[in-house]
N, C-alpha and C positions, 0 to 999 in steps of 0.2 A: 504494500500500500504506500501511497505517497507520504503518509505521516510516519513511516518507519516501522509500523507494526506488521506482523506477519500472520495474523489470524488468531483463532482460538487456541488456548492451551490450558492444561491442568497441571498443577504441581501437587505431588503426592509425597507424604512422609514415607520413608522407607518401611516403617512398621506397618503401614497400611497393606503391605504385600504379605503379611503374616497374620495368623490367628494369635491373639494375645490372651493369656490366662491372667485375669485381674487378681485372682486370689493368690497367685505366686509371683506376679509381676514378671512373667517369662513369656517369650515367644515360643510357640510349640508347633505351628503348622504353616505351610505355604499356601496362600490363596491368591497368588498373583494372577491366575487366569480370570477370576471373578473381578479383580481390581482393574485389569486391562480392559475387559469387556465393558464394565461400567463406565470407565473413562472414555472409551470410544463412543459409547451410546450418548454420554453427556455432551461430547463434542458434536455429534450428529444432530442432537436436539438444538444445538446452538444456544442453549441456556441451561445452566445448572438447575436441576429441580430442587425445590425447597420443601423440607418437612418442618412443620410447626408443632412444637410441644406446648400444650396449654399450661398456663400458670394461673395462680390465684385461688386454687381449691385444695391446697396442700399436696399437690402432685409431687411425685418423685422425679426430680430432675436436678437442676442446680440448686444448691442450698440458698443462694441469693440471686437467682436469675431474674432479671427484670426485662421489661419490654424493649429497653434500649441496649440490651446485650448484643454483641456481634455474633455472627455464625461461628460455630466451633469447628475445630479440625482434630486430627488424630493426636497431635502433640498436646493439645489442650486436654483431650480426654485422658491421656496417659499421665499428665503431670498435675492437673488441677486438683487441689484439695476441696474446691467448691462444688465438685460434681458428686452427687449422691452415688455411692458405690452400686446401688441397685439399678441405676440408670446407665452406667458406663457401657455395658454390652449392647444395649439397645441403641444408644447414640452411635457406637462404633459400627454397628450393622448398617445404619443409614449412611454414615460418612464413607464407609468402605464401598458402598454402592453409588457413590457420586452425588449424594445429596448435601445441600447446605442444611444445617440444623439450627433452627431459631425458635425463640419463645413467641407465644401469642397470648394475650390477655383478652379473652372474648368479652369480658365485662366492659372494656373500654375501646376495643378495636374490632374492626370488621375483618373478615378473612381476606387476605391479599390475593390478587389475581395470580401470583406465582406459586400459590400453595398447591403442591402435588399430593401431600398427605398431611392430615392432622392426627396427632397422637395425644391421647388422654391417658396419662400413665399414673395409675393408682391414686385417684383423687380421694380426699378425705371428706370434702364438702360438695354438695350438689350444685349443679349448674342452674342458673335462673332460666325462666322461660324465654327471655330475650337471647341468652346465650345459645340455648338449644334451637331457637329459630334461626340463628346464624349458622349453626351446624347443619340444620335441615336444608337451608338454601344452598349451602356449599355442597352437601351430599347430592341433592337433586340436580346439581349442575355437573354431575359426574365426578365429584370429589371422593376421596378415600378417607375414611375415619377409622383409626384403630383405637380401641378403648380397652385398657387393662385395668379392671376394677377389683379392689379387694373384695373377698367373698362376703364380708360382713358389713359393707358400706350401705348406708341408706341414701341412695342417689335416685330418688323418684323421677325427677325430670329427665335425667340422663337415660334411665331405663325406659321411660315412655318414648323417648326419641328412638332408642334402639328397636323397640317393638313396632312403632308406627312406620319407621323408614325401612327397617330391615326384616321385619317379621320375627325378631328374636325376642322371646319371652324370657325375662330375667327374674329369677326367684332367688334373691340373696338369702344366705343363711345369717340371720340376725343374731347378735349376741344374746345368749340366754334361750335361743330357740332350740328345740330338740333336733338332733341330727339323726336321720333315719338310716338304718343299716340296710344297704341294698340287697343283702343276702336273705333278709326275712320277708 
């Protein structure tokens, strides 16, 4: 190009070519084929896809992640003390597949047009009807929503969204509720 640039490129941390065991802080497997394939696909798409992790409901993500936080990369995942250990592998999965990982606060923000996926990771508090309306509009426009909810969470609005949009009936096991033995 006349401005001295040569087109699209991706920079990957060398550790993104390996599977990393966070419990022992060791690399233990090569996954370069997946990393190369994801990189090629992101170049073909001409835009890096973005996954947004919801915040504001006690979700498992960054301990102090805010809506002004920048997208994270492999080195941040490996070195940051601010990342909840329960979220590291999920973040790494998306980063390894060529996604930008960013926060979104649906209480105050609309879903951006670059959102490829929205992840709700272990919320402690329910979403408002306004927030689930934003999720519904995004989902109806061919969006993808992943929700990993604790088994005992009371998330009525979120469960109603799952049932209405996806046909998924959620019956949480609430604290103090009897657990049925499937063998009886």
